[in-house]
Every structure is written in structure tokens, then in C-alpha cells.
N, C-alpha and C positions, 0 to 999 in steps of 0.2 A: 504492501499501500504506498503512496506518494504521498499522504492528505499529512498536512499539519499537524504537529503536535495541539491538542487541547487542552489535556489537563496532564501535570506530571507531579509522581510522588517522591520525592527526595528526601532519603535517612529520616524517614517518620519512624517516629515511635512513639509508643504511647503506656505509661503504667498508673495502676490501680492502687490506692494502698487500701489494703484487705483488715479492717480493723479487728476483727475476731484473731487473726494468727498475727498481727500487728508487723504487718512486711508488705512491703511492695508487690504486686506481680504485674509481670511485662506482655502488654495482652498483643502489642506490635514492635515487632525487633527490626528497624533498618528496614524498613521499606521502598523499595524504588521498583517503579512503573509507569510508564505511560500509554495516554490513549488517543490515538488521532481522530482527527475530527470526523464528525457522525459515524464512527466507530461504535462499534455493538460490544462491549466486552463481559463476560461474566466471571465470577468469583464464586467459587467452591472451597469447599474444605472441611476437618471435622466440627460439630461445634464446639465452641469457644478458640477458636484459631483468629479472632480478628477481623470480621466477614465485616458485620455491623460497625462495629466499631471503625474501619477505615471509612465506608461509606461516611458516617456520621460527621468525622475529621475533615471530608472533601465537601461536606454540606455547608460546614462551616458551625455546627451543632455542640461540640464539644474540641476540645484544645488538643494540641501535640503537644508533647513535652521536649521533644527535639524532631529537628528536620523543617521541611516544608512542604506546601501544596503550590503547586504555579496553574493558575487556569486562564490561556491564553499568554498574555506578558503580564500580569499580578500577582503576590502571593496573596492566599485570601487570607483572613481574620477575625470571619465570620461568616453568616449567611450573607447571601446574595442574591440581585434578580438575575444572575448567570445561570442561576441553577435551583430546579424545584426537586421533590421528594418525595417518592410515590412508598408509601409505607405499606404492612402486612394489610390493615384495617383500613376500611374508606374512609373513616372518621368524615363522613357527611353530614350537615346538619340536618336535624330530621323535620324543622319547621321550615323549610328552604325547598324548592322543587329542585327538578335536575339541573335548569338553566340558572337557576339562582345560587346553587351548590359550585355551577360554574364558572360563574360571574364573579366568587368570592374571593379566588384568591388573586383578581387584579384589582378587586377592590382595597384591599391591603396595599396591594405596593401604588397604587394611586396613580399608574403611568399610562394609562387609558383614558379617553373620555366617556361619560355613558355610552354614547353610542358607538362608538369602538367596541367598547366591554360588549355589548349583546352582541354585536356581531359575530366578534372573534367567538363567543362563549355558543353561537349558532353552529358557526364551522365548526369549531371543534365536538361538538356534540354530535353534529352530523357524522365527521371523520371516524369518531368510536364505535359507530353502528347505536347510536340511540336517535334517529328521529323519528319523530312521531312521541316521543317519550318526554319531551321538554318541559311539561309538566304535572308529571309523576311528581311523587315525594319519596324521599328513599324508601318507608315501610310497605311501597308499593314495589320493589326492584327485588329481582334474586343475588345473592353474593356476587353472581360474576356483572349483570350490568352495575352494582354497585362501585365496583372497581373499573370498569369502563368513565363512569363519571367522574371517580378519583384522577384516573390518566389524563381525562379531558381538562381537567381543573388544572393540572398541572404543566401541559400543554398550552394551555391560553395562556399562560402567563410571559411566554415568548422565551422561555429561557432556554438557552445554548445545549446545559448539563442536566440532563435528566439522569436521577439518583434513585434506582428501585431496590424496595429491600424486601425480599421474598414477597411480590405485590400477590401472589397466585396461591399461598401457600395452604387461606383456606378454604379455598375453592373445592369441590369434587373434582375425581379424576379426569374425569369427561369435559369439564366446563374448562378446567385447566389445561387440558389439549389446545383445546378450541382457543381459548386466548392468548395461548402462546403462536397461534398462526394469525391472530387477528393481531398480537402485538407486531408483530413482524410486516403490517400491510401496514398500519400504521407508522411507526418507526421509519419504512420507508418512503412514505407520504410527507410525512414531519420533518425530515431531514434534523434529527437531531443525534448529538454523542451520550450515546444510553452508559452507566454502570450499572449492572443488576447483580443484585446477591441472592443466590440460592443453594437449597439442600440438596437440590436434585440434578442428578450431573446431566441427564438426556438432557434434560429442557434446557442448561448451561449448551450442551452441545447444539443443540437444535437450533439455538436464537444468536450466538455469538461469533463474531469475527474470531474472536482469539478467549480463551481458557486461562485463568489466573487459578493454579492452584496452590493453596494457603497449607501450612506447616503448623501446627501446635508446641504450646509452651516452649518457646516462648511463638505468638502468630508471627510467621515470616512467610515470604513467596517462596514457596518449594518448586515450583515449574509452572510453566508457561506454554500453551499449545497453541498453533494457526490452526482453524477449524478449514477443511479445505473445499467444504461444500457451495456450491455455485449459489446464487439466487434467483430467484426465488425457491423456499424452500417447502415443498410439501410435508406434510405428516407423516407420510409412508416413509419418507426418509428414516426413521428411528428404525425400521425395520431394514435398511443397507446393512449388509454386511461390516462394510467401513467404518459406518456410525456406530455398530455397535463395538468395534476393536477399539473407538477413541472413549467409547464410555467407559467399560472396562479396566482401559490404560489407566483412566483416571483412578475410577474408584479403586485400583488397586494399590496406586499411590496414596488414597487418602488414608486406608486399611494399613499401612504400613505407618503410615506417624499417629495411628491413632494408637496400634502397636507398640509403638516405640512411647509413645505418652505412658501408656501403662506399664509399658515395664519401667522405664524411669522415676515411676510413681511408687513404683513397689518396692523403690531401693532404698 
């Protein structure tokens, strides 16, 4: 890929103080990685390897202890309009309609006029496949539809970088697969840079241009893989032998990390 670097993490380290044990635990150690403009990157790894911690650092929601994160040509020191976060929970306001929820992020930023907010909200509501549901309330929506609203709200803010923390984790298996295919369609149309956290390896391989595999104790970048499959990608790709081999290889790496951590903890 020849695209310019959009996000760069340099020597990022994060420690947490554990009061019960009276000691620091290193959640992330010396993370160095880069994401190109309009690239879709996934992070996988064992539980506790710091995936969400890194996402929250890039979002500006928590501070790192060492290192820096650079977006375009500036170091981040907090949240900014160049980034939008999509969490596991849709966090929709129950008293607002779909369209009003999509508008909400733009209202907080105060970046657009009332007319522009409505026009953008309508566009992204339709882009995520919710045309005709603009006036429904969250209680009238399925889990998958609620996450579509969540995604539309993030896209409508016009952030360059979309940070997604296991957004499909709460969905049933069938809806999750459908949403994976829909996300790729939406991403292709929206031209955003995406950092996506997931525990599901086949989800990462299906979605990503590259997959970063994190190790544990401390959280660190163990490996990275370029995913070789052309786009657009049908869900049937998951049955391709090459897809299965890549998925199995990542699983083996994660199991090695988990077993190593267990052995270290027992000594």
C-alpha cells in the first residue's frame, strides 16, 4: 500500500496501579505500529493484552505513561474531532429517534449548522441501511439496528479515524456476520481509517487489510499479518482454505501467548 501514514503509535507504554497488590502492572509495553490512511486494521489477542487500552489511548480517553500517538502531523493529548469511537454498547438516547440520535454527536461538536446536521444525519442513516426507520426509537430496534445507528452517529461527525471496540460482540452469530459484510460496504463508501478491536479471529481476517496480534504480560505487539484477499469480500470467503489457514495461524499464536502467560504465572 502506498497511502500516507494516518496514525502512528510510537513506544506507547501504559501502566496501572493495582491497589490490592500494591504494585504497577504494565498493560502495554513499547507499542510501535502505524495505520495508513483509509486502511482497515484489526487488533486481536488474549484477554488482558491491552487491545482496548490502546484504542482508548488513540481516542484520547486515557493517557499513556510513555511514548506518543501521532495522527497526521500532530501528537494527540485528548479527544478530538478527527476521531470517533464506536463501543460495544450502542449507548443510544432512548428518548430520541434514530435521526435525532445520529444528529447528537454533531450537536456536541457544534461543527455544522442545523440544516447540515439534518442532511448529514439523513445521508448516513441511509448509508447504514436504516432508510425508513428515521423516526423510530431505540426500543423499536433490534440490536443490529441499534449498532447501525451507533455507526451512523460516528460517521456523521466526519471524523477521519473510526475506532471500533468490539462493536458486534453482543449480537447473535447470524446478525454479527451480516453486520461484518455491511461494515465493509459502509467503510468502502465512507473512506475512513479504521482501528477495530475484536476477540473473534475470523472477524478480524475477514474485515482487515492488516491484523495486529498482541501478546500478554505485558501487552505488546507480537506479530502483524497482511491479509491477501481482494475486496469486496463475500462471507463465503470464510470457507476458503487460505482463509482458514490464516485464521488457524493467528489462533496458534494467541494460544502460545496464553500458555506462556499461564506458565509464567505458575512459577
